[in-house]
C-alpha positions, 0 to 999 in steps of 0.5 A, a space after each residue: 868906786 870903779 874896779 881897778 885893774 893893772 896894765 897887765 890885766 888890761 892887756 890880757 883882757 884885750 888879747 882875749 877880747 881880740 882872740 875870742 870872736 875869731 875863735 867863735 867864728 872859726 868854731 862856727 865855720 868848722 861846725 858848718 863845714 862838718 855838716 856840709 862835708 858829712 852830707 856830701 860824703 853820704 851823697 857820694 856813698 849813695 851815688 856809688 850805691 846807685 852806680 853799683 846797682 846799675 852795674 848789677 842791672 846791666 849784668 842781668 840785662 846782658 843775660 836777658 839779651 843772651 837768653 832772648 837771642 838763644 830763644 830764637 835759635 833755628 834749632 829750637 824753632 825746629 824742635 831739634 832739642 838735641 842740636 839746641 843742647 849742643 849749641 847751648 853748650 857752645 854759647 855758654 861753655 863756662 862752668 858757672 853758667 847753665 842753659 835750661 829748657 823747660 815745658 810750660 809747667 816748669 819741668 826741665 827738658 834739658 840742662 847743659 850741666 847734664 847730658 842730653 836725655 838724662 832723666 829725671 831732671 828737677 823742676 825749675 826755680 820759676 815754676 812757682 813764680 810763673 803761677 802768679 806772673 804773666 806767662 809771656 813775661 821775662 822773669 829774674 829769679 831770686 837767690 837759690 841753691 842750684 841742685 846740680 852745681 851745689 852753689 848759690 845761683 840766680 837765673 833769667 827766664 824768657 818764654 819761647 814762642 814758635 809760630 805764634 804759640 808759647 811752647 817752652 821756657 828758656 833760662 840762663 843761670 849762673 853762680 852767685 860767685 860770678 857777681 862776687 868777682 864782678 863786685 871785686 872788680 869795682 874796687 870799693 875801699 877795703 873798709 866799706 861793705 858792698 852787698 848785692 841783694 835780691 828782691 827778698 833782701 837775700 845777700 847774693 854777693 858781699 865784699 866782706 865775709 862773703 863765704 859766711 853771709 851769702 845766702 843770708 837775709 838782711 837785717 830787719 831794719 834793712 828789709 824795712 828800708 827796702 820795702 819803704 823806698 827805692 833808695 836812701 841812706 840810714 844808720 844801722 848795724 850790719 848782719 855781721 854786727 858792724 855799726 855802719 852808715 848804709 846807702 842803698 839803691 834798687 834797680 828799676 828793671 829787676 828789683 835787685 839792688 846794691 847796698 854800701 855800709 861805711 863804718 860810722 867810725 870812718 865817717 866821724 874820724 876825720 871830723 874828730 881829728 880836725 876838731 882836735 887839731 883846731 882845739 890844740 891850735 886854739 889853746 896854743 894861741 891863747 897861751 901865747 897871747 897871755 904870755 905876750 900880754 904879760 911880757 908887753 905889760 912888763 915892758 910898758 911898766 918901766 916907762 910908766 914907773 919912770 914917768 911916775 918917778 919923774 912926776 914925784 920928783 917934779 912935785 918934790 922940786 927935785 931934778 927930773 931925769 926923764 927918759 923919752 923911752 916911755 913915749 917910744 913904748 907907747 908908740 910900739 903899743 899902738 903899732 901892736 894894736 894896729 897889727 892886732 887889727 890887721 890880724 882880725 881883718 885877715 881872720 874875717 877875710 878867711 872866714 868870709 872866703 870859706 863861707 863864699 866857697 860853701 855858698 858856691 858848693 850849695 849853688 852847684 848842688 842846687 844847679 845839679 838838682 834843678 838839672 835832674 828835675 828838668 830831665 824828669 820834666 822833659 820825660 813827662 813833657 814828651 807825651 804832651 808835646 807829641 799829643 799836641 803835635 799829633 793834633 797839629 798833624 791831624 789839622 794839616 792832614 784833614 785840610 789836605 784831604 779836603 783840598 784833594 777832595 775838592 780838587 786842586 790845579 795841576 800846578 799845586 798838586 806837587 805842593 799838596 803831595 809834599 804836605 801829605 808826605 810831611 804829615 806821614 813823616 811827622 806821624 811816624 816821628 810822634 809815634 817814635 816819641 811816644 814809644 821811645 825805648 820800648 820794645 814793640 811787637 811785630 806789626 804785620 801788614 798785607 803788602 804787595 812785594 812788587 810795589 814795596 821793592 822799588 823803595 826797598 831797592 833805594 834803601 839798599 842802594 844807600 847802604 852800598 858804596 859806589 863801586 857796587 852795582 845794584 840790579 833788580 828783577 821783579 816778577 809781574 805776578 801779584 805777590 801779596 805777603 803778610 810781614 812787618 814792613 819795618 822788619 823787612 826793611 831792616 832785613 834787606 839793609 842787613 843783607 846789603 851791609 853784608 854784601 858790601 863787606 863781602 865786595 870791598 873792591 866792588 861787584 854786583 848785587 842782584 835783587 830778584 822777587 817772584 813766586 817760589 817753585 813748589 819743591 823749594 818750600 812747603 807749608 802754605 796752600 797759596 804758595 810762597 814768594 821768594 826774595 833773593 839777594 845775590 852778591 859776587 863777593 868773597 863767599 863763605 867757607 863750606 864748613 861754616 855756611 850752615 852756622 851763619 843763621 845762628 845768633 852771634 856767629 860771624 865770619 867778619 873780623 873781631 869788632 866788625 860784626 855782631 853776628 845778629 844780622 842774618 839771625 834777624 833775617 831768619 827770625 823775620 822769615 820764621 815769624 812770618 811763617 816762612 824760612 830763609 836759606 843761604 848758598 855760598 861758594 868761595 870766590 863766587 859769592 853768596 845767595 840768600 833767599 827769603 821765603 814768605 807765604 803768599 796771602 789771599 787777604 786784601 792789602 792793608 789800608 792805605 796810608 795818608 796818601 790814599 784817595 777817599 774819593 771812593 767813599 760815598 756820601 754819609 747821611 749821618 748826624 755826628 756829635 764831634 767832641 774836641 777841645 782843640 778848636 783848629 782840630 775840631 774845625 778841620 774834622 768838622 769840615 771833612 765830615 760836612 764835605 762827606 755829607 754829615 750833619 755835625 754839631 760840636 762840643 768842647 768837653 764830655 760834659 757838654 756832649 752829655 748835655 747835647 745828647 740829652 737835649 738835642 739827641 739822638 745822634 748817629 755817631 759820637 766822635 770824641 777825643 779821649 783826653 780833654 778838660 772836664 769831669 770825665 774823659 772820652 772813655 768815660 763818655 763812651 761808657 755813659 752812652 753805652 749804659 744809657 741804652 742808646 743806639 748811638 755809636 762811639 768812635 774815640 781818638 787819641 795820640 797817646 799809646 797807653 790810652 789807645 791800648 786801654 781803649 782797645 782792651 775795653 773793647 772800644 773803637 779807637 783811632 790813633 792821632 793823626 788819623 787819615 781823613 779817609 780812615 776817619 770817614 770809613 769808620 764814621 760811615 760804618 758806625 753810622 750804618 750800624 746805628 741806623 740798622 739798630 734803630 730799624 730793628 728796635 722799631 
């Protein structure tokens, strides 16, 4: 017999069956959103730590730039340490900063916190670090206790190179309390623990209890996390005993980093409140539903009892007094059920909307992740693109060389010249791609100043406005100097910009070049070339004209000059073995003279526009190893046109087989990066180990491979390589190989 229930019981069960799925869906949604929000919160904290780590890195980079600029001060270059001491105090007058000059052993020579000449001075904090570091590298110290300032400090040290020799080490130090103020300006939430730490995990600055904890090392698990990865988040107990969720990020340049500890109670408090609120609402809904079911059941019982009484009366044959109100109540119950169904749909729609919002957030997060991966892929792709572009440029350049070697009609000569100029411009572009954001050392070349000034004059003219007339006068005598052409261009542009600012209403800029008189400057047996730039501008006051070569000094209004233009001019001349002078008179104009030692060396090799007709026929057997078919064919055509007998191999493995089966060869011309079990460098080592007299010339378009091959003592040419340079190298190596075989016989 089936179990019997009253109408009230069925109504209560009905109400609970309607509410239960909704409650379960709501609980599942809350749990899902709780996990998502917590993960999002931790990612935001990690992003904040990453941003704060970048702030610390920028501060260290600012100090590095400052000390590098100080290292180029003329007073230091001239070994006038007392004058440099005064200048350094002017540049870093703040009480929390100190400039220290030390010898190569780390012994301090001067300290801006002490009077000049005071002794004894202590050794620098870098004296031990320098024993295991590159002597020419920039070093950033860890946290240390300053002997004179009596406070926790940190410092940045750079080498001082004077006339090509390492002479001193120069550092700028500062109190850790400066970073404490910098940390305060970031306005982290009051309950968050922000900490700056050095490479060894010592606390440099902290938002909470810095007076007690600066100088102390992080906890063991924090040190373990720092050693294991660059950034991340984990749960731990802080050095002062607080249970926190910690996110940290280490800077990529100096090894310092930043950590944020968020109290675990704060991370979980919002979710506990949300769950408590939800439980309260759910309980109220359940109680209300039960009460409503009992009330409705009581209301339904009256028409049912009336109907039963009517049926009994009918069965007894009594008069039936039936009230139709029972049917109305049933109709109302149906309407209530309809309302309940509508409530279920609304709850489902709300749940679906929240799920869609969660999916949209997940898609946005995925899109951001993909974008980051794309940016990283672009960085890795740049080298490969430049390499392939170099190969294309070399194909074009070598074919242009063949055309010029064979001779072209006069009508096609302009077209061929434009191709050669485009190859030269493309070569510079690819080298910029390969060395993007890297500081390169000066690259001096032997140039004839007379030939360069025509192009430099046009470059200066582009920096002037139309009301300024540019006049140039160049001596006819040979003016060979050794200088970095790019730095020389920058120096003249700097001077042109200064002249433009000094002549707002127009004027004349004179550019002259010639030999300097013997009494103007000394230090070179061959004499000096002087490049003079003279304007008719407003001039410079006599009391400041002697300071204009100092870094950061400028006579321009705030925001209109960095003070580094003339400093770059002086640095160029000093690094080239010369000097720079300035003369100025208010209302009459300014004259800057650049002195460069004359050189007896021959001019540097010509670029892609050179003519290879002077290279005689090359009688050599050449094995060309190149996987790019177009480049291999272009190079082979150039070599064959010069008289070489050329055989080709696509990989280093094929080249080994050719050397063993079809040798000997006079020269192996090989790319470095190619498919197969070994690259060009490995092939060169194998040929050298075999004792063969075959010469090896490597080629590459990658800067790191070029430097690696040079460091190993191998002959390497950059891609794209001018055809005349390639032929000259092949001829020299082939002659050497032939001489070696003659001696062995």
